[in-house]
Each structure stands twice: as structure tokens, then as C-alpha cells.
N, CA, C and O of each residue as an XYZ file, in Angstrom:
408
protein
N       0.845     -1.176      0.000
C       0.000      0.000      0.000
C       0.889      1.236      0.000
O       1.860      1.316      0.752
N       0.554      2.179     -0.834
C       1.244      3.462     -0.820
C       0.191      4.571     -0.815
O      -0.997      4.309     -0.998
N       0.630      5.790     -0.609
C      -0.321      6.896     -0.448
C      -1.133      7.162     -1.714
O      -2.285      7.586     -1.625
N      -0.561      6.925     -2.873
C      -1.273      7.155     -4.129
C      -2.439      6.162     -4.266
O      -3.557      6.549     -4.608
N      -2.168      4.901     -4.000
C      -3.211      3.871     -4.066
C      -4.272      4.129     -2.998
O      -5.466      3.963     -3.247
N      -3.834      4.532     -1.824
C      -4.743      4.823     -0.729
C      -5.671      5.986     -1.077
O      -6.863      5.947     -0.772
N      -5.130      7.007     -1.707
C      -5.943      8.164     -2.110
C      -6.999      7.752     -3.134
O      -8.129      8.240     -3.095
N      -6.639      6.866     -4.035
C      -7.582      6.386     -5.042
C      -8.720      5.605     -4.379
O      -9.886      5.776     -4.735
N      -8.378      4.752     -3.419
C      -9.392      3.980     -2.701
C     -10.310      4.916     -1.913
O     -11.527      4.733     -1.903
N      -9.725      5.916     -1.256
C     -10.520      6.855     -0.468
C     -11.487      7.631     -1.361
O     -12.644      7.834     -0.992
N     -11.024      8.060     -2.521
C     -11.887      8.784     -3.457
C     -13.053      7.907     -3.901
O     -14.194      8.365     -3.968
N     -12.759      6.648     -4.201
C     -13.812      5.725     -4.624
C     -14.831      5.510     -3.503
O     -16.035      5.505     -3.758
N     -14.363      5.332     -2.268
C     -15.273      5.129     -1.146
C     -16.140      6.360     -0.899
O     -17.332      6.233     -0.620
N     -15.553      7.543     -0.998
C     -16.337      8.771     -0.787
C     -17.406      8.930     -1.870
O     -18.513      9.391     -1.593
N     -17.071      8.549     -3.091
C     -18.055      8.578     -4.183
C     -19.177      7.571     -3.899
O     -20.355      7.886     -4.069
N     -18.806      6.364     -3.466
C     -19.809      5.339     -3.174
C     -20.709      5.749     -2.017
O     -21.895      5.420     -2.012
N     -20.166      6.461     -1.042
C     -20.966      6.883      0.109
C     -22.066      7.843     -0.330
O     -23.166      7.825      0.223
N     -21.776      8.670     -1.310
C     -22.781      9.606     -1.819
C     -23.810      8.877     -2.676
O     -24.992      9.222     -2.668
N     -23.356      7.871     -3.411
C     -24.225      7.116     -4.321
C     -24.326      5.667     -3.852
O     -23.943      4.750     -4.578
N     -24.838      5.458     -2.645
C     -24.787      4.125     -2.053
C     -26.049      3.302     -2.283
O     -26.188      2.236     -1.683
N     -26.957      3.746     -3.111
C     -28.156      2.971     -3.403
C     -27.839      1.899     -4.450
O     -27.334      2.203     -5.530
N     -28.137      0.658     -4.118
C     -27.981     -0.431     -5.082
C     -26.559     -0.912     -5.294
O     -26.247     -1.458     -6.352
N     -25.696     -0.723     -4.317
C     -24.309     -1.190     -4.444
C     -24.282     -2.707     -4.342
O     -24.932     -3.299     -3.481
N     -23.530     -3.315     -5.223
C     -23.356     -4.764     -5.178
C     -22.238     -5.078     -4.180
O     -21.246     -4.352     -4.110
N     -22.395     -6.149     -3.418
C     -21.395     -6.472     -2.388
C     -19.997     -6.705     -2.953
O     -19.005     -6.459     -2.267
N     -19.909     -7.173     -4.183
C     -18.597     -7.459     -4.780
C     -17.716     -6.211     -4.830
O     -16.494     -6.301     -4.715
N     -18.340     -5.060     -4.999
C     -17.598     -3.801     -5.061
C     -16.915     -3.540     -3.722
O     -15.736     -3.189     -3.679
N     -17.657     -3.711     -2.636
C     -17.102     -3.442     -1.317
C     -16.130     -4.533     -0.875
O     -15.165     -4.257     -0.162
N     -16.382     -5.768     -1.296
C     -15.449     -6.860     -0.993
C     -14.107     -6.580     -1.659
O     -13.056     -6.776     -1.049
N     -14.139     -6.124     -2.897
C     -12.909     -5.806     -3.617
C     -12.111     -4.728     -2.887
O     -10.893     -4.840     -2.749
N     -12.793     -3.693     -2.423
C     -12.114     -2.612     -1.706
C     -11.568     -3.125     -0.370
O     -10.454     -2.781      0.025
N     -12.354     -3.941      0.315
C     -11.896     -4.503      1.596
C     -10.609     -5.309      1.391
O      -9.690     -5.236      2.207
N     -10.549     -6.072      0.306
C      -9.340     -6.856      0.021
C      -8.162     -5.953     -0.313
O      -7.031     -6.239      0.080
N      -8.416     -4.864     -1.035
C      -7.352     -3.912     -1.345
C      -6.785     -3.288     -0.076
O      -5.610     -2.924     -0.027
N      -7.629     -3.165      0.956
C      -7.197     -2.579      2.220
C      -6.606     -3.623      3.171
O      -6.348     -3.326      4.337
N      -6.396     -4.830      2.680
C      -5.715     -5.851      3.471
C      -6.618     -6.785      4.244
O      -6.136     -7.580      5.051
N      -7.898     -6.709      4.020
C      -8.815     -7.628      4.711
C      -8.901     -8.942      3.938
O      -8.850     -8.964      2.709
N      -9.031    -10.030      4.686
C      -9.157    -11.365      4.100
C     -10.427    -12.011      4.623
O     -10.862    -11.744      5.743
N     -11.015    -12.867      3.795
C     -12.248    -13.538      4.211
C     -11.926    -14.581      5.269
O     -10.992    -15.370      5.126
N     -12.713    -14.568      6.323
C     -12.567    -15.513      7.416
C     -13.780    -16.431      7.387
O     -14.910    -15.973      7.555
N     -13.556    -17.705      7.179
C     -14.681    -18.631      7.091
C     -15.122    -19.075      8.485
O     -14.318    -19.160      9.413
N     -16.414    -19.354      8.606
C     -16.968    -19.855      9.848
C     -17.088    -18.838     10.959
O     -17.340    -19.213     12.104
N     -16.917    -17.564     10.661
C     -16.967    -16.524     11.695
C     -18.412    -16.191     12.058
O     -18.768    -16.154     13.236
N     -19.231    -15.953     11.058
C     -20.664    -15.699     11.240
C     -21.389    -16.290     10.046
O     -20.773    -16.932      9.196
N     -22.693    -16.077      9.980
C     -23.449    -16.568      8.824
C     -23.124    -15.778      7.564
O     -23.180    -16.324      6.462
N     -22.790    -14.517      7.712
C     -22.439    -13.675      6.569
C     -20.927    -13.748      6.332
O     -20.167    -13.985      7.271
N     -20.487    -13.546      5.083
C     -19.044    -13.509      4.819
C     -18.400    -12.387      5.643
O     -18.866    -11.248      5.626
N     -17.343    -12.720      6.349
C     -16.683    -11.783      7.250
C     -15.241    -11.579      6.816
O     -14.552    -12.529      6.445
N     -14.791    -10.331      6.866
C     -13.444     -9.968      6.428
C     -12.691     -9.352      7.600
O     -13.204     -8.480      8.301
N     -11.465     -9.824      7.798
C     -10.631     -9.330      8.886
C      -9.257     -8.974      8.346
O      -8.861     -9.428      7.273
N      -8.547     -8.169      9.089
C      -7.172     -7.814      8.712
C      -6.252     -8.483      9.716
O      -6.376     -8.272     10.923
N      -5.337     -9.284      9.217
C      -4.475    -10.078     10.073
C      -3.122     -9.441     10.350
O      -2.410     -9.869     11.259
N      -2.758     -8.417      9.572
C      -1.447     -7.791      9.784
C      -1.556     -6.290      9.603
O      -2.664     -5.754      9.561
N      -0.426     -5.598      9.493
C      -0.370     -4.140      9.488
C      -1.424     -3.514      8.589
O      -1.792     -4.098      7.570
N      -1.914     -2.335      8.952
C      -1.773     -1.720     10.262
C      -2.538     -2.506     11.319
O      -3.110     -3.555     11.022
N      -2.550     -2.015     12.521
C      -3.096     -2.744     13.666
C      -4.441     -3.398     13.344
O      -5.215     -2.910     12.520
N      -4.683     -4.492     14.008
C      -5.913     -5.248     13.768
C      -7.147     -4.396     13.977
O      -7.194     -3.550     14.871
N      -8.137     -4.628     13.147
C      -9.397     -3.908     13.249
C     -10.511     -4.918     13.488
O     -10.315     -6.116     13.282
N     -11.664     -4.454     13.916
C     -12.778     -5.375     14.141
C     -13.191     -6.075     12.844
O     -12.991     -5.533     11.757
N     -13.762     -7.266     12.953
C     -14.254     -7.975     11.765
C     -15.327     -7.149     11.057
O     -16.039     -6.360     11.679
N     -15.424     -7.347      9.761
C     -16.402     -6.637      8.937
C     -17.206     -7.655      8.145
O     -16.648     -8.384      7.324
N     -18.511     -7.711      8.382
C     -19.388     -8.606      7.627
C     -19.946     -7.848      6.431
O     -20.452     -6.733      6.558
N     -19.842     -8.477      5.273
C     -20.412     -7.906      4.055
C     -21.400     -8.927      3.513
O     -20.989     -9.945      2.955
N     -22.702     -8.672      3.668
C     -23.713     -9.634      3.232
C     -23.575     -9.975      1.750
O     -23.218     -9.125      0.934
N     -23.863    -11.224      1.422
C     -23.727    -11.698      0.040
C     -25.076    -11.672     -0.676
O     -25.506    -12.680     -1.236
N     -25.737    -10.524     -0.658
C     -27.013    -10.356     -1.353
C     -26.744     -9.794     -2.743
O     -25.622     -9.401     -3.064
N     -27.798     -9.762     -3.568
C     -27.602     -9.221     -4.915
C     -27.295     -7.726     -4.861
O     -26.478     -7.231     -5.638
N     -27.946     -7.005     -3.946
C     -27.670     -5.591     -3.711
C     -27.772     -5.327     -2.221
O     -28.566     -5.956     -1.522
N     -26.974     -4.406     -1.746
C     -27.005     -4.057     -0.326
C     -28.021     -2.956     -0.086
O     -28.211     -2.074     -0.924
N     -28.671     -3.016      1.071
C     -29.562     -1.917      1.457
C     -28.703     -0.669      1.654
O     -27.522     -0.759      1.991
N     -29.308      0.479      1.441
C     -28.575      1.743      1.509
C     -27.880      1.931      2.853
O     -26.704      2.294      2.890
N     -28.585      1.690      3.956
C     -27.992      1.866      5.281
C     -26.853      0.893      5.535
O     -25.841      1.259      6.131
N     -27.014     -0.345      5.084
C     -25.961     -1.355      5.238
C     -24.724     -0.944      4.459
O     -23.608     -1.010      4.973
N     -24.923     -0.522      3.224
C     -23.798     -0.089      2.390
C     -23.088      1.100      3.026
O     -21.858      1.152      3.051
N     -23.858      2.051      3.538
C     -23.276      3.244      4.157
C     -22.433      2.866      5.384
O     -21.357      3.427      5.592
N     -22.920      1.916      6.196
C     -22.171      1.470      7.372
C     -20.866      0.773      6.981
O     -19.826      1.014      7.593
N     -20.919     -0.079      5.975
C     -19.720     -0.786      5.514
C     -18.710      0.211      4.964
O     -17.516      0.104      5.243
N     -19.179      1.177      4.189
C     -18.298      2.198      3.624
C     -17.625      2.996      4.743
O     -16.438      3.310      4.648
N     -18.362      3.323      5.790
C     -17.776      4.054      6.923
C     -16.654      3.257      7.581
O     -15.616      3.814      7.937
N     -16.865      1.961      7.738
C     -15.828      1.109      8.324
C     -14.611      1.049      7.412
O     -13.475      1.090      7.886
N     -14.843      0.953      6.105
C     -13.719      0.915      5.165
C     -12.975      2.250      5.153
O     -11.756      2.267      4.986
N     -13.682      3.362      5.326
C     -13.012      4.663      5.431
C     -12.178      4.739      6.710
O     -11.131      5.387      6.729
N     -12.636      4.083      7.776
C     -11.823      3.989      8.993
C     -10.536      3.208      8.705
O      -9.465      3.550      9.209
N     -10.655      2.165      7.896
C      -9.467      1.404      7.488
C      -8.490      2.302      6.734
O      -7.279      2.215      6.937
N      -9.018      3.167      5.863
C      -8.166      4.097      5.122
C      -7.422      5.001      6.106
O      -6.227      5.248      5.944
N      -8.124      5.491      7.120
C      -7.478      6.333      8.140
C      -6.392      5.557      8.881
O      -5.327      6.103      9.169
N      -6.654      4.287      9.190
C      -5.645      3.440      9.837
C      -4.405      3.313      8.957
O      -3.278      3.379      9.450
N      -4.616      3.129      7.652
C      -3.486      3.014      6.726
C      -2.698      4.318      6.668
O      -1.467      4.307      6.648
N      -3.416      5.448      6.640
C      -2.724      6.746      6.613
C      -1.831      6.896      7.836
O      -0.673      7.299      7.725
N      -2.376      6.568      9.004
C      -1.599      6.674     10.235
C      -0.418      5.708     10.211
O       0.679      6.054     10.651
N      -0.638      4.518      9.707
C       0.434      3.518      9.615
C       1.567      4.020      8.720
O       2.743      3.869      9.051
N       1.206      4.613      7.593
C       2.229      5.140      6.685
C       2.973      6.311      7.319
O       4.183      6.444      7.136
N       2.263      7.163      8.062
C       2.912      8.272      8.756
C       3.869      7.756      9.837
O       4.979      8.266      9.989
N       3.433      6.754     10.575
C       4.267      6.178     11.636
C       5.527      5.550     11.057
O       6.593      5.605     11.672
N       5.408      4.968      9.902
C       6.567      4.348      9.248
C       7.522      5.411      8.714
O       8.719      5.168      8.556
N       6.977      6.580      8.443
C       7.808      7.657      7.948
C       8.212      7.512      6.492
O       9.143      8.166      6.021
N       7.504      6.651      5.790
C       7.782      6.508      4.364
C       6.519      6.209      3.614
O       5.439      6.095      4.194
N       6.663      6.086      2.348
C       5.544      5.835      1.456
C       5.742      4.500      0.766
O       5.203      4.257     -0.314
N       6.514      3.644      1.394
C       6.900      2.384      0.775
C       5.729      1.485      0.439
O       4.632      1.644      0.974
N       5.969      0.559     -0.433
C       4.950     -0.378     -0.876
C       4.799     -1.457      0.179
O       5.761     -2.141      0.527
N       3.580     -1.603      0.684
C       3.283     -2.626      1.686
C       2.179     -3.493      1.131
O       1.151     -2.978      0.692
N       2.365     -4.779      1.140
C       1.299     -5.681      0.657
C       0.593     -6.336      1.768
O      -0.326     -7.122      1.538
């Protein structure tokens, strides 16, 4: 992860937050994976994504596997993903570089 990629993800999430009606879960799953979250099986009934390494661990995130997400559900997931973006920003600042982190 670098600041340029992070800025692109943040811009996409902010756009989705404004236009969050009818978002397909695959869109948010893709962003969650870009932010370092991995699917954890057997955690709950819904697919759950967690981050196992840097930056610091965050709470699990369930992304329902429906054809479209309800507006409120999508907005909540987007807010959590924006928190992940903030965590990445802080992590990059703490590292003092803009190096590529996978």
C-alpha cells in the first residue's frame, strides 16, 4: 500500500458513500481486500473480512452476500472501510515513508 493507491481507494469510497443505493457487495469486498482484509470462514453466517497484519488489527467486517445491499448497510460498511483508510494513513505516517506494503 502506498499513499497514491490509498488516495484512489478513499476517493472511490467517498463517491460510493454519496451514491450508495444499489451497491453490489462485490464492489465493497474488492475494496476490503485492497485494504488488506481477508475472508474468514466460519466466523458468522455472513461472509466476514478481517485484517491479520499491518496496520493494527481492526474489528471484523461482515459484508452480506445479497444481490444488492440496502442503503444503510452499504453506508455502514463504507464508513468502516473509510476507517481502514485512516488506519493506513496513520500507519504510513508512523513508518515515515511511502513504501509499498502488501
